C-alpha positions as CSV (number, residue, x, y, z in Angstrom):
1,Q,83.2,-22.5,175.5
2,E,83.9,-22.9,179.2
3,E,85.8,-26.1,178.4
4,V,87.9,-24.4,175.7
5,F,88.8,-21.2,177.4
6,P,87.3,-20.9,181.0
7,Q,85.9,-17.5,181.9
8,N,88.0,-17.5,185.1
9,G,91.1,-18.5,183.3
10,Y,94.1,-20.4,184.7
11,V,96.8,-20.0,187.2
12,F,100.0,-21.8,186.2
13,K,102.8,-22.5,188.7
14,I,105.4,-21.2,186.3
15,K,108.0,-19.0,187.9
16,W,108.1,-15.7,186.1
17,G,110.2,-13.9,188.7
18,D,112.0,-10.8,187.5
19,L,111.9,-11.6,183.8
20,G,109.7,-8.7,182.9
21,K,111.9,-6.3,185.0
22,R,115.0,-7.6,183.2
23,M,113.5,-7.3,179.8
24,I,112.6,-3.7,180.5
25,A,116.1,-3.0,181.7
26,D,117.6,-4.6,178.6
27,G,115.3,-2.7,176.3
28,I,113.4,-5.7,175.1
29,I,110.3,-4.1,176.4
30,D,109.6,-0.4,176.2
31,E,107.0,-0.1,179.0
32,E,105.4,3.0,177.4
33,K,105.0,1.3,174.0
34,L,103.6,-1.9,175.7
35,T,101.2,0.1,177.7
36,K,99.9,1.9,174.6
37,V,99.3,-1.4,172.8
38,I,97.5,-3.0,175.8
39,T,95.5,-0.1,177.2
40,G,95.6,2.6,174.5
41,G,97.7,4.8,176.9
42,Q,95.9,4.3,180.2
43,P,98.1,3.0,183.0
44,L,98.6,-0.8,183.1
45,P,96.3,-2.4,185.7
46,T,98.0,-3.9,188.8
47,Q,97.3,-7.4,187.7
48,L,99.6,-6.8,184.6
49,K,102.0,-4.4,186.2
50,K,103.2,-7.1,188.6
51,Y,104.7,-9.1,185.7
52,L,107.0,-6.1,184.9
53,D,108.1,-5.1,188.4
54,G,109.1,-8.6,189.7
55,S,106.3,-9.2,192.1
56,A,104.4,-12.0,190.3
57,E,104.7,-15.4,191.9
58,S,102.8,-17.3,189.1
59,I,101.4,-16.8,185.7
60,E,97.7,-16.0,185.4
61,L,96.0,-16.4,182.0
62,N,92.5,-15.2,181.0
63,Q,90.7,-13.5,178.2
64,A,91.5,-10.0,179.6
65,N,95.3,-10.5,179.6
66,A,95.7,-12.7,176.5
67,Q,97.1,-9.9,174.3
68,F,99.5,-8.9,177.1
69,W,100.9,-12.5,177.1
70,V,101.3,-12.6,173.3
71,D,103.4,-9.5,173.5
72,I,105.5,-10.3,176.6
73,L,106.3,-13.8,175.6
74,W,107.0,-12.7,172.0
75,G,109.7,-10.4,173.4
76,L,111.1,-13.1,175.5
77,G,111.2,-15.6,172.7
78,L,112.8,-13.1,170.4
79,A,115.6,-12.0,172.7
80,N,116.4,-15.2,174.6
81,K,119.5,-17.0,173.2
82,N,118.5,-20.4,171.8
83,E,119.8,-22.8,169.2
84,I,116.4,-22.7,167.4
85,L,117.1,-19.0,166.6
86,E,120.6,-19.7,165.5
87,S,120.1,-22.4,163.0
88,D,117.6,-24.1,160.7
89,S,114.7,-22.2,159.1
90,M,115.2,-18.9,161.0
91,V,118.5,-18.1,159.4
92,A,118.3,-19.9,156.1
93,G,118.7,-17.6,153.2
94,G,119.6,-14.6,155.3
95,K,115.9,-13.6,155.7
96,T,115.8,-13.6,159.5
97,A,114.9,-9.9,159.8
98,N,112.0,-10.2,157.4
99,F,109.8,-12.6,159.4
100,A,106.7,-11.3,161.2
101,S,108.2,-12.4,164.5
102,T,111.3,-10.3,164.0
103,G,110.5,-7.4,161.7
104,G,107.1,-7.0,163.2
105,Y,108.3,-6.5,166.8
106,T,107.7,-2.9,167.7
107,I,107.6,-2.7,171.5
108,G,111.3,-2.8,172.1
109,K,113.6,0.2,172.7
110,S,115.6,-0.5,169.5
111,E,115.1,-2.3,166.2
112,P,114.3,-6.0,166.6
113,M,117.5,-7.6,165.2
114,S,119.6,-5.7,167.7
115,L,117.6,-7.7,170.4
116,Y,117.4,-11.0,168.5
117,N,118.9,-14.1,170.2
118,K,121.0,-11.8,172.5
119,F,120.2,-12.4,176.1
120,S,120.6,-15.6,178.3
121,Y,117.3,-15.3,180.2
122,I,116.5,-19.0,180.1
123,K,119.4,-21.3,180.5
124,L,119.0,-24.9,179.3
125,T,121.1,-28.0,179.6
126,P,121.9,-29.9,176.4
127,E,119.2,-32.4,177.3
128,Q,116.7,-29.7,178.0
129,Q,117.5,-28.1,174.6
130,I,116.8,-31.3,172.8
131,K,113.4,-31.5,174.7
132,V,112.6,-27.9,173.7
133,K,113.2,-28.6,170.0
134,E,111.2,-31.8,170.1
135,I,108.2,-30.3,171.8
136,A,108.4,-27.1,169.7
137,G,108.4,-29.3,166.6
138,N,105.0,-30.8,167.7
139,I,103.2,-27.5,168.3
140,Y,101.4,-25.5,165.6
141,R,99.3,-22.4,165.5
142,P,96.5,-21.6,163.1
143,C,97.9,-18.4,161.7
144,C,100.8,-20.2,160.0
145,N,101.7,-23.6,158.7
146,N,104.9,-23.9,160.5
147,S,105.7,-25.5,163.9
148,T,107.0,-23.6,166.9
149,A,110.4,-24.9,166.0
150,F,110.1,-22.3,163.1
151,P,108.8,-19.3,165.0
152,D,108.3,-17.0,162.1
153,C,105.3,-15.2,163.6
154,N,104.6,-13.6,167.0
155,H,102.4,-16.5,168.3
156,G,105.1,-19.0,167.4
157,M,107.8,-16.9,169.1
158,A,105.6,-16.5,172.2
159,A,104.9,-20.3,172.3
160,L,108.7,-21.0,172.0
161,A,109.4,-18.8,175.0
162,L,106.7,-20.6,177.0
163,V,108.1,-24.0,176.1
164,E,111.7,-22.9,177.0
165,L,110.5,-21.5,180.3
166,M,108.6,-24.6,181.3
167,V,111.3,-27.1,180.2
168,S,113.9,-25.1,182.2
169,Q,111.7,-25.5,185.2
170,D,111.3,-29.3,184.7
171,F,107.6,-29.4,183.8
172,S,106.5,-32.6,182.2
173,E,105.8,-32.8,178.5
174,D,102.1,-33.3,179.2
175,E,101.9,-30.2,181.4
176,I,103.7,-28.2,178.7
177,Y,101.4,-29.3,175.9
178,K,98.3,-28.5,178.1
179,T,99.7,-25.1,179.0
180,V,100.5,-24.1,175.4
181,L,97.1,-25.3,174.3
182,A,95.5,-23.0,176.9
183,F,97.4,-20.0,175.6
184,N,96.6,-20.9,172.0
185,S,92.9,-21.2,172.9
186,Y,92.8,-17.7,174.3
187,W,94.8,-16.3,171.4
188,F,92.6,-18.1,168.8
189,P,89.2,-18.6,170.5
190,Q,87.1,-19.2,167.3
191,T,89.6,-21.8,166.1
192,Y,89.6,-23.9,169.2
193,L,85.8,-23.7,169.6
194,D,85.5,-25.0,166.1
195,I,88.1,-27.8,166.8
196,S,86.2,-28.8,169.9
197,Y,83.0,-29.0,167.8
198,H,84.8,-31.1,165.3
199,F,85.7,-33.6,168.0
200,A,82.1,-33.6,169.3
201,K,80.8,-34.3,165.9
202,N,83.1,-37.3,165.8
203,N,82.0,-38.6,169.2
204,R,85.1,-37.5,171.0
205,D,85.2,-35.4,174.2
206,Y,87.5,-32.4,173.6
207,K,88.6,-32.4,177.3
208,S,89.7,-36.1,176.9
209,V,91.8,-35.5,173.8
210,E,95.5,-35.2,174.4
211,A,96.7,-31.6,174.1
212,K,99.6,-32.8,172.0
213,E,97.1,-34.1,169.4
214,I,95.1,-30.9,169.3
215,L,98.3,-28.9,168.9
216,S,99.5,-31.1,166.0
217,K,99.6,-30.1,162.3
218,T,96.4,-32.1,161.8
219,F,94.3,-29.6,163.8
220,S,96.3,-26.5,164.9
221,S,98.1,-25.5,161.7
222,A,96.6,-23.2,159.1
223,S,96.0,-26.1,156.7
224,G,94.8,-28.4,159.5
225,Y,92.3,-25.9,160.8
226,K,91.1,-25.2,157.2
227,A,90.3,-28.8,156.8
228,V,88.4,-28.8,160.1
229,S,86.5,-25.8,159.1
230,T,85.5,-27.4,155.8
231,Q,84.3,-30.5,157.5
232,I,82.1,-28.7,160.1
233,G,80.9,-25.8,158.1
234,P,80.3,-22.3,159.5
235,V,79.5,-22.2,163.2
236,T,78.2,-19.2,165.1
237,W,79.1,-19.3,168.8
238,P,76.8,-17.5,171.3
239,N,78.5,-14.9,173.5
240,S,81.7,-15.1,171.5
241,S,83.1,-12.4,169.3
242,G,85.6,-14.9,167.9
243,R,88.2,-12.2,168.7
244,R,91.7,-13.3,167.8
245,F,94.6,-11.8,169.7
246,S,97.3,-10.7,167.2
């Protein structure tokens, strides 16, 4: 468990800056709605508030703030202008407003499609955009069978935002895959504990497996994880609720 999602979490040298502050100003985030989702109405703790007031110097990830990051990155992915949101699967058939990642977004100050693909928060060069699309196409999440290049759910949209942010800051592909895997692991703890057990049963050390492989359709998609689950059978993990952050 400590290998999959460390109790002390991670600190990533990703520049968050005033993104939270800007998203609040633009109505992407309604702070009152967000607070209610995260705390039930109690004030946001200082360690989360800093991501909304522009005082955060890096991104900290742990079990306690996993839900916060799903929601914040979801809003960023939804609102940030990007070619992935303008073409391909997201606009085919005119069903854009009906996806879980769009219609299901409820913490903005207006309806989701008025925010969709509207703001230039993360600016990419043509070369960086190609890199975003390539990396996103290799990253899956176990709640769906689509890659992050088709962000039809909240986790997919959140992962897309993370990829865009890291590519814009010139992180290596390896660093990006490792970081997205860390976020996925806190969002889907039972899934990645099971996947780690699958590797152990096949004489492979989870920590030595490339993050890109773990995030692939073979393991991290809904169908891939189902196959893994079938192979290993039911597993009960001590001291783990298996809580999934939706």
